[in-house]
MARDO-475638 format. One record per residue (C-alpha): residue number from 1; z negated, x negated, y negated. Coordinates in pm, 1 decimal, padded with zeros to 6 digits. Each point is the difference from the previous one (the first is absolute). Layout:
N
<zati:NUM	zz:Z	xx:X	yy:Y>
...
REM end
This chain:
278
<zati:1	zz:-07304.6	xx:-09992.2	yy:-10735.4>
<zati:2	zz:-00025.7	xx:-00071.1	yy:00373.1>
<zati:3	zz:-00321.8	xx:-00079.4	yy:00184.8>
<zati:4	zz:00077.7	xx:-00372.6	yy:00024.0>
<zati:5	zz:00040.1	xx:-00022.7	yy:-00377.9>
<zati:6	zz:-00320.2	xx:00197.8	yy:-00055.3>
<zati:7	zz:-00190.5	xx:-00233.3	yy:00232.2>
<zati:8	zz:00131.9	xx:-00307.4	yy:-00179.4>
<zati:9	zz:-00082.3	xx:00140.9	yy:-00342.0>
<zati:10	zz:-00353.3	xx:00095.6	yy:00105.0>
<zati:11	zz:-00063.2	xx:-00336.0	yy:00166.0>
<zati:12	zz:00093.1	xx:-00180.6	yy:-00320.6>
<zati:13	zz:-00248.4	xx:00212.6	yy:-00195.2>
<zati:14	zz:-00282.1	xx:-00062.4	yy:00246.5>
<zati:15	zz:00074.9	xx:-00368.1	yy:00053.9>
<zati:16	zz:-00331.3	xx:-00115.3	yy:-00150.2>
<zati:17	zz:-00211.2	xx:00205.7	yy:00240.4>
<zati:18	zz:-00127.8	xx:-00130.6	yy:00333.3>
<zati:19	zz:00192.4	xx:00152.2	yy:00291.2>
<zati:20	zz:00253.1	xx:00136.9	yy:-00247.2>
<zati:21	zz:00271.2	xx:00051.2	yy:00261.2>
<zati:22	zz:-00234.6	xx:00205.5	yy:00217.0>
<zati:23	zz:-00102.2	xx:00209.7	yy:-00299.9>
<zati:24	zz:00362.9	xx:00039.0	yy:-00105.7>
<zati:25	zz:00100.3	xx:00143.6	yy:00337.0>
<zati:26	zz:-00311.7	xx:00218.7	yy:00014.6>
<zati:27	zz:00060.6	xx:00149.4	yy:-00344.4>
<zati:28	zz:00367.3	xx:00068.2	yy:00063.6>
<zati:29	zz:-00032.9	xx:00145.1	yy:00347.7>
<zati:30	zz:-00302.4	xx:00213.0	yy:-00095.3>
<zati:31	zz:00174.2	xx:00153.6	yy:-00301.0>
<zati:32	zz:00325.5	xx:00045.1	yy:00193.8>
<zati:33	zz:-00200.4	xx:00135.4	yy:00295.5>
<zati:34	zz:00161.7	xx:-00236.8	yy:00248.4>
<zati:35	zz:-00130.7	xx:-00190.0	yy:00298.8>
<zati:36	zz:00018.9	xx:-00382.1	yy:-00004.3>
<zati:37	zz:00290.7	xx:00012.2	yy:00245.4>
<zati:38	zz:00188.1	xx:00263.0	yy:-00202.2>
<zati:39	zz:-00038.6	xx:-00218.0	yy:-00308.4>
<zati:40	zz:00150.3	xx:-00298.2	yy:00180.4>
<zati:41	zz:00292.3	xx:00203.1	yy:00131.8>
<zati:42	zz:00076.1	xx:00179.8	yy:-00327.0>
<zati:43	zz:00048.6	xx:-00279.5	yy:-00253.7>
<zati:44	zz:00334.7	xx:00143.4	yy:-00117.8>
<zati:45	zz:-00127.3	xx:00355.1	yy:-00045.2>
<zati:46	zz:00007.5	xx:00139.8	yy:-00353.0>
<zati:47	zz:-00335.8	xx:00089.0	yy:-00157.7>
<zati:48	zz:-00046.4	xx:00305.7	yy:-00221.7>
<zati:49	zz:-00069.9	xx:-00082.0	yy:-00364.6>
<zati:50	zz:-00335.0	xx:00180.4	yy:00009.4>
<zati:51	zz:-00113.4	xx:-00220.4	yy:00288.5>
<zati:52	zz:00122.9	xx:-00315.9	yy:-00173.6>
<zati:53	zz:-00212.1	xx:00097.4	yy:-00300.4>
<zati:54	zz:-00299.6	xx:00065.5	yy:00225.0>
<zati:55	zz:00030.3	xx:-00345.4	yy:00159.6>
<zati:56	zz:00036.0	xx:-00166.0	yy:-00339.5>
<zati:57	zz:-00306.3	xx:00185.2	yy:-00128.6>
<zati:58	zz:-00202.8	xx:-00105.9	yy:00305.2>
<zati:59	zz:00104.9	xx:-00363.4	yy:-00043.2>
<zati:60	zz:-00096.3	xx:00008.2	yy:-00367.9>
<zati:61	zz:-00344.3	xx:00138.2	yy:00083.0>
<zati:62	zz:-00044.3	xx:-00268.7	yy:00264.4>
<zati:63	zz:00084.4	xx:-00292.2	yy:-00229.3>
<zati:64	zz:-00254.1	xx:00142.3	yy:-00245.1>
<zati:65	zz:-00266.4	xx:-00052.8	yy:00264.9>
<zati:66	zz:-00044.9	xx:00348.7	yy:00142.3>
<zati:67	zz:-00086.0	xx:-00006.3	yy:00371.8>
<zati:68	zz:00291.1	xx:00087.6	yy:00224.2>
<zati:69	zz:-00212.7	xx:00257.5	yy:00184.7>
<zati:70	zz:-00047.1	xx:00204.5	yy:-00317.0>
<zati:71	zz:00368.5	xx:-00024.2	yy:-00085.4>
<zati:72	zz:00110.6	xx:00124.4	yy:00342.3>
<zati:73	zz:-00300.3	xx:00229.6	yy:00050.6>
<zati:74	zz:-00084.3	xx:-00109.8	yy:00354.1>
<zati:75	zz:-00189.4	xx:-00265.5	yy:00195.4>
<zati:76	zz:-00022.3	xx:-00055.4	yy:00374.1>
<zati:77	zz:-00351.7	xx:-00022.4	yy:00142.6>
<zati:78	zz:-00101.8	xx:00003.6	yy:00367.2>
<zati:79	zz:00360.3	xx:00075.9	yy:00092.9>
<zati:80	zz:-00000.1	xx:00309.9	yy:-00223.2>
<zati:81	zz:00185.1	xx:00054.2	yy:-00326.7>
<zati:82	zz:-00234.8	xx:00122.5	yy:-00271.9>
<zati:83	zz:00087.5	xx:00138.4	yy:-00339.5>
<zati:84	zz:-00152.3	xx:-00209.2	yy:-00278.3>
<zati:85	zz:-00008.0	xx:00029.3	yy:-00378.1>
<zati:86	zz:-00154.2	xx:-00184.4	yy:-00291.1>
<zati:87	zz:-00316.9	xx:00211.3	yy:00028.9>
<zati:88	zz:-00101.0	xx:-00154.7	yy:00334.2>
<zati:89	zz:-00055.1	xx:-00346.2	yy:00138.6>
<zati:90	zz:00296.7	xx:-00130.3	yy:00196.7>
<zati:91	zz:-00088.8	xx:-00012.8	yy:00373.9>
<zati:92	zz:-00023.1	xx:-00360.2	yy:00118.0>
<zati:93	zz:00032.1	xx:-00163.0	yy:00338.7>
<zati:94	zz:-00355.4	xx:-00138.6	yy:-00027.8>
<zati:95	zz:-00134.6	xx:00356.1	yy:00004.9>
<zati:96	zz:00156.6	xx:00060.2	yy:00340.7>
<zati:97	zz:-00294.1	xx:-00201.7	yy:00137.2>
<zati:98	zz:-00232.3	xx:00280.9	yy:-00108.5>
<zati:99	zz:00211.8	xx:00266.0	yy:00172.2>
<zati:100	zz:00040.0	xx:-00207.8	yy:00315.9>
<zati:101	zz:-00375.9	xx:-00061.7	yy:00014.2>
<zati:102	zz:-00076.7	xx:00372.6	yy:-00010.9>
<zati:103	zz:00272.2	xx:00085.9	yy:00252.8>
<zati:104	zz:-00132.0	xx:-00267.3	yy:00236.1>
<zati:105	zz:-00354.3	xx:00133.8	yy:-00038.3>
<zati:106	zz:00117.5	xx:00353.8	yy:00077.4>
<zati:107	zz:00220.6	xx:-00078.3	yy:00296.7>
<zati:108	zz:00096.5	xx:00342.2	yy:00135.2>
<zati:109	zz:-00301.2	xx:00175.8	yy:-00153.5>
<zati:110	zz:00033.4	xx:00252.4	yy:-00278.3>
<zati:111	zz:-00200.9	xx:-00004.9	yy:-00321.2>
<zati:112	zz:-00063.0	xx:00165.3	yy:-00332.6>
<zati:113	zz:00073.5	xx:-00263.7	yy:-00262.7>
<zati:114	zz:-00081.4	xx:-00018.8	yy:-00369.9>
<zati:115	zz:00228.3	xx:-00224.3	yy:-00206.2>
<zati:116	zz:-00165.7	xx:-00084.5	yy:-00333.8>
<zati:117	zz:00242.4	xx:-00101.5	yy:-00273.4>
<zati:118	zz:00296.9	xx:00120.8	yy:00200.5>
<zati:119	zz:00273.9	xx:-00083.7	yy:-00253.9>
<zati:120	zz:00341.8	xx:00057.4	yy:00158.1>
<zati:121	zz:-00178.1	xx:00102.7	yy:00320.7>
<zati:122	zz:00143.8	xx:-00296.0	yy:00190.0>
<zati:123	zz:-00326.5	xx:-00103.9	yy:00170.6>
<zati:124	zz:-00127.3	xx:00335.8	yy:00118.8>
<zati:125	zz:00342.6	xx:00146.3	yy:00073.6>
<zati:126	zz:00101.3	xx:-00305.6	yy:00202.6>
<zati:127	zz:-00310.5	xx:00041.0	yy:00214.7>
<zati:128	zz:00074.3	xx:00369.9	yy:00048.9>
<zati:129	zz:00368.2	xx:-00067.9	yy:00066.7>
<zati:130	zz:-00077.0	xx:-00250.4	yy:00275.8>
<zati:131	zz:-00285.5	xx:00202.8	yy:00151.6>
<zati:132	zz:00074.8	xx:00369.0	yy:00049.8>
<zati:133	zz:-00369.5	xx:00083.6	yy:00046.0>
<zati:134	zz:-00101.1	xx:-00111.7	yy:-00349.2>
<zati:135	zz:-00087.8	xx:00246.5	yy:-00274.0>
<zati:136	zz:00001.0	xx:-00144.7	yy:-00350.0>
<zati:137	zz:-00157.0	xx:00077.3	yy:-00333.3>
<zati:138	zz:00110.6	xx:-00220.0	yy:-00288.6>
<zati:139	zz:-00162.7	xx:-00008.2	yy:-00342.4>
<zati:140	zz:00116.4	xx:-00164.7	yy:-00320.5>
<zati:141	zz:-00077.9	xx:00028.5	yy:-00370.8>
<zati:142	zz:00368.5	xx:00000.9	yy:-00100.6>
<zati:143	zz:00189.6	xx:00329.6	yy:-00009.4>
<zati:144	zz:00330.9	xx:-00187.2	yy:00017.3>
<zati:145	zz:-00112.7	xx:-00189.4	yy:00309.4>
<zati:146	zz:-00110.6	xx:00321.8	yy:00167.5>
<zati:147	zz:00337.5	xx:00161.2	yy:-00066.9>
<zati:148	zz:00173.7	xx:-00298.4	yy:00157.9>
<zati:149	zz:-00230.5	xx:-00013.3	yy:00303.0>
<zati:150	zz:00061.2	xx:00368.5	yy:00065.5>
<zati:151	zz:00375.2	xx:-00060.7	yy:-00016.8>
<zati:152	zz:-00035.5	xx:-00285.6	yy:00247.9>
<zati:153	zz:-00206.8	xx:00217.3	yy:00234.0>
<zati:154	zz:00266.3	xx:00268.2	yy:-00013.0>
<zati:155	zz:00278.8	xx:-00250.4	yy:00060.4>
<zati:156	zz:-00178.9	xx:-00129.1	yy:00308.8>
<zati:157	zz:-00074.3	xx:00347.5	yy:00133.5>
<zati:158	zz:-00375.3	xx:-00052.2	yy:-00030.2>
<zati:159	zz:-00102.8	xx:00284.7	yy:-00230.0>
<zati:160	zz:-00189.3	xx:00177.4	yy:00280.4>
<zati:161	zz:-00213.6	xx:-00309.0	yy:00063.1>
<zati:162	zz:-00026.4	xx:-00153.7	yy:-00345.6>
<zati:163	zz:-00145.4	xx:00139.4	yy:-00321.9>
<zati:164	zz:-00048.6	xx:-00169.2	yy:-00336.8>
<zati:165	zz:-00230.8	xx:00092.5	yy:-00286.8>
<zati:166	zz:-00120.0	xx:-00137.9	yy:-00331.4>
<zati:167	zz:-00333.0	xx:-00182.9	yy:-00018.6>
<zati:168	zz:-00159.0	xx:-00280.8	yy:-00199.1>
<zati:169	zz:-00203.3	xx:-00196.9	yy:00251.4>
<zati:170	zz:-00192.1	xx:-00176.4	yy:-00278.7>
<zati:171	zz:-00142.2	xx:00322.0	yy:-00145.3>
<zati:172	zz:00032.4	xx:00270.0	yy:00268.2>
<zati:173	zz:-00164.2	xx:00059.1	yy:00335.0>
<zati:174	zz:00245.7	xx:00086.0	yy:00274.3>
<zati:175	zz:-00064.4	xx:00256.6	yy:00272.2>
<zati:176	zz:00080.2	xx:00023.0	yy:00368.6>
<zati:177	zz:-00058.1	xx:-00209.7	yy:00310.5>
<zati:178	zz:00238.5	xx:-00263.6	yy:00129.0>
<zati:179	zz:00035.4	xx:-00234.6	yy:00293.0>
<zati:180	zz:00163.6	xx:-00268.5	yy:-00214.2>
<zati:181	zz:00008.9	xx:-00079.1	yy:-00370.2>
<zati:182	zz:00281.7	xx:-00229.5	yy:-00101.2>
<zati:183	zz:00066.5	xx:-00140.1	yy:-00345.2>
<zati:184	zz:00219.1	xx:-00249.0	yy:-00179.7>
<zati:185	zz:-00186.7	xx:00023.1	yy:-00330.4>
<zati:186	zz:00073.1	xx:-00181.8	yy:-00326.5>
<zati:187	zz:-00150.0	xx:-00344.9	yy:00055.9>
<zati:188	zz:00141.1	xx:-00239.1	yy:-00257.9>
<zati:189	zz:-00247.8	xx:-00126.1	yy:-00260.0>
<zati:190	zz:00073.0	xx:00139.9	yy:-00345.7>
<zati:191	zz:00043.1	xx:-00345.7	yy:-00153.5>
<zati:192	zz:00256.3	xx:-00100.5	yy:00264.1>
<zati:193	zz:00245.2	xx:00285.3	yy:-00063.3>
<zati:194	zz:00160.2	xx:-00163.0	yy:-00309.7>
<zati:195	zz:00079.7	xx:-00306.8	yy:00213.9>
<zati:196	zz:00188.5	xx:00190.5	yy:00270.6>
<zati:197	zz:00375.1	xx:-00034.8	yy:00038.3>
<zati:198	zz:00200.4	xx:00205.0	yy:-00249.6>
<zati:199	zz:00120.8	xx:00255.6	yy:00254.0>
<zati:200	zz:-00359.8	xx:00090.8	yy:00082.0>
<zati:201	zz:-00180.0	xx:-00013.7	yy:-00335.2>
<zati:202	zz:00278.1	xx:00165.5	yy:-00200.3>
<zati:203	zz:00117.9	xx:00267.6	yy:00242.5>
<zati:204	zz:-00259.3	xx:00086.3	yy:00266.1>
<zati:205	zz:-00282.8	xx:00237.3	yy:-00102.1>
<zati:206	zz:-00313.7	xx:-00186.3	yy:-00110.0>
<zati:207	zz:-00199.5	xx:00298.2	yy:00124.1>
<zati:208	zz:00093.3	xx:-00106.3	yy:00353.6>
<zati:209	zz:-00069.7	xx:-00369.8	yy:-00063.8>
<zati:210	zz:-00313.2	xx:-00036.6	yy:-00211.3>
<zati:211	zz:-00314.7	xx:-00041.5	yy:00207.3>
<zati:212	zz:-00230.6	xx:-00062.3	yy:-00293.3>
<zati:213	zz:-00166.1	xx:-00314.4	yy:-00127.1>
<zati:214	zz:-00054.0	xx:-00152.0	yy:00345.7>
<zati:215	zz:00263.3	xx:00197.8	yy:00191.0>
<zati:216	zz:-00263.8	xx:00175.1	yy:00210.9>
<zati:217	zz:-00084.1	xx:00321.7	yy:-00186.3>
<zati:218	zz:00189.2	xx:00226.5	yy:00240.6>
<zati:219	zz:-00140.2	xx:-00172.6	yy:00309.0>
<zati:220	zz:-00357.2	xx:00052.1	yy:-00124.6>
<zati:221	zz:00061.8	xx:00366.5	yy:-00072.4>
<zati:222	zz:00181.3	xx:00080.9	yy:00324.6>
<zati:223	zz:-00253.9	xx:-00192.1	yy:00211.7>
<zati:224	zz:-00285.3	xx:00194.2	yy:-00165.0>
<zati:225	zz:00164.2	xx:00338.1	yy:00063.1>
<zati:226	zz:00161.6	xx:-00060.5	yy:00339.0>
<zati:227	zz:-00307.4	xx:00043.1	yy:00226.8>
<zati:228	zz:-00036.6	xx:00366.8	yy:-00101.4>
<zati:229	zz:00369.1	xx:00062.4	yy:00063.3>
<zati:230	zz:00032.9	xx:-00174.1	yy:00336.0>
<zati:231	zz:-00075.7	xx:00148.0	yy:00338.5>
<zati:232	zz:-00226.2	xx:-00189.5	yy:00238.0>
<zati:233	zz:00150.6	xx:-00343.2	yy:00077.1>
<zati:234	zz:00264.1	xx:00064.1	yy:-00263.8>
<zati:235	zz:00221.2	xx:-00285.3	yy:-00119.8>
<zati:236	zz:00043.7	xx:-00124.0	yy:-00355.5>
<zati:237	zz:00310.4	xx:-00215.9	yy:-00050.4>
<zati:238	zz:00101.2	xx:-00173.0	yy:-00323.5>
<zati:239	zz:00285.3	xx:-00213.6	yy:-00118.0>
<zati:240	zz:-00140.4	xx:-00293.3	yy:-00199.7>
<zati:241	zz:00121.6	xx:-00287.5	yy:-00211.4>
<zati:242	zz:00041.6	xx:-00332.9	yy:00179.1>
<zati:243	zz:-00330.3	xx:-00132.4	yy:-00143.3>
<zati:244	zz:-00215.6	xx:00313.8	yy:00033.8>
<zati:245	zz:-00087.7	xx:00000.8	yy:00368.8>
<zati:246	zz:-00354.0	xx:-00128.9	yy:-00033.9>
<zati:247	zz:-00080.8	xx:00204.3	yy:-00310.4>
<zati:248	zz:00114.1	xx:00330.4	yy:00152.3>
<zati:249	zz:-00168.0	xx:-00081.3	yy:00332.3>
<zati:250	zz:-00326.8	xx:-00067.2	yy:-00182.7>
<zati:251	zz:00022.4	xx:00335.9	yy:-00179.4>
<zati:252	zz:00047.0	xx:00177.9	yy:00335.0>
<zati:253	zz:-00284.5	xx:-00161.8	yy:00196.7>
<zati:254	zz:-00273.5	xx:00241.3	yy:-00101.2>
<zati:255	zz:00176.0	xx:00312.2	yy:00128.6>
<zati:256	zz:00254.4	xx:-00133.2	yy:00250.1>
<zati:257	zz:-00001.3	xx:-00189.6	yy:00329.9>
<zati:258	zz:00266.7	xx:-00199.5	yy:00183.3>
<zati:259	zz:00156.3	xx:-00119.3	yy:-00324.4>
<zati:260	zz:00328.3	xx:-00183.8	yy:00049.9>
<zati:261	zz:00233.9	xx:-00188.1	yy:-00232.6>
<zati:262	zz:00362.1	xx:00008.4	yy:00119.1>
<zati:263	zz:00278.3	xx:-00230.0	yy:-00115.0>
<zati:264	zz:00356.5	xx:00093.8	yy:-00087.7>
<zati:265	zz:00309.9	xx:-00172.4	yy:00137.5>
<zati:266	zz:-00026.0	xx:-00269.0	yy:-00269.2>
<zati:267	zz:-00349.1	xx:-00091.2	yy:00120.4>
<zati:268	zz:-00180.6	xx:00148.2	yy:-00300.7>
<zati:269	zz:-00301.8	xx:00229.6	yy:00023.0>
<zati:270	zz:00148.8	xx:00346.1	yy:-00050.7>
<zati:271	zz:-00214.1	xx:00270.6	yy:00163.7>
<zati:272	zz:-00372.1	xx:00063.9	yy:00040.6>
<zati:273	zz:-00130.7	xx:00262.8	yy:00242.8>
<zati:274	zz:-00344.1	xx:00123.3	yy:00098.7>
<zati:275	zz:-00164.1	xx:00272.9	yy:00208.1>
<zati:276	zz:-00250.7	xx:00218.4	yy:-00182.6>
<zati:277	zz:-00357.7	xx:-00044.1	yy:00118.4>
<zati:278	zz:-00165.6	xx:00296.3	yy:00168.3>
REM end
C-alpha cells in the first residue's frame, strides 16, 4: 500500500469526525514520522505493513472516541511538545492563559515556583522553559502523572531546575518556601462530569477533573495552605472554570491582596491571581 492509498483509507474511516482530514494527515504522518511537506511529496511511497497496521489501529481507536492526543502520545502546549497518556489531563489552549499570566508577572525575574497538581508538568515546565531563572517543584497525587512529568522535564532538558514529588494536597501539608504557587486543580462539579463530552468523561482521568460537590474543594484547601508556603509578596495563580471567578476571588480575599480575574482568548474568566498579605 502506498501513502496515498493509506490516507484515503484512513479518511474514509474517520469521515464522521470533525476535522477528519486534519486528523487523518496527523495520524499518518506521526506514525510514519514524516513532516507535512514530506507527506505531500511522498504519496506514491510504499508503506511497511507494520506501519499500515499501526495507522489502522490508531484510526480504530479514534472512531471509538479515544482522544487523538492519547493515541499519538503527544500534545503541543505553549509551543512545546509534551508527552501525554491516559493518566493525565490533556493540556488545553485555555490553560496557556495561566502560563502567560505568570510569565508576564515574572518578566525577567527568577522565581521558585510550586506547581500543585502538576499532571503532565505542562504548566510548570512551560514556565521554566520560557524563563531560564525559574526553579520548579511540582507535586501530584498520581504516580503515573509524576512519571510522565519527569519524562517531560528530561525531554526539555530541565531536570536541573525541575523536580516532581508525590503529595496529596487535601490531606498533607507541604514544606518549603516559594515565590509563586501555580495550580490548575480539578474544578468541575462532581454532578457535571457525567454530562461532559464522551472523550472527556470516558477517557480523561476523573481524578484530574472532579472538584467536589461545588467544584471548589481544591481552591479552598490550597488557599488555606498557601500563605505559609509563600514568601513575602508571593503570588498565587489559579486556572478556574469560566463561571468561578467570583467564587474563587471571594475565597482569596481574607489572605490575599490585589486579586485579579483574567480572561482567556475566548473572553471567558480563566485565571485568578492574588498577592499574599504580609
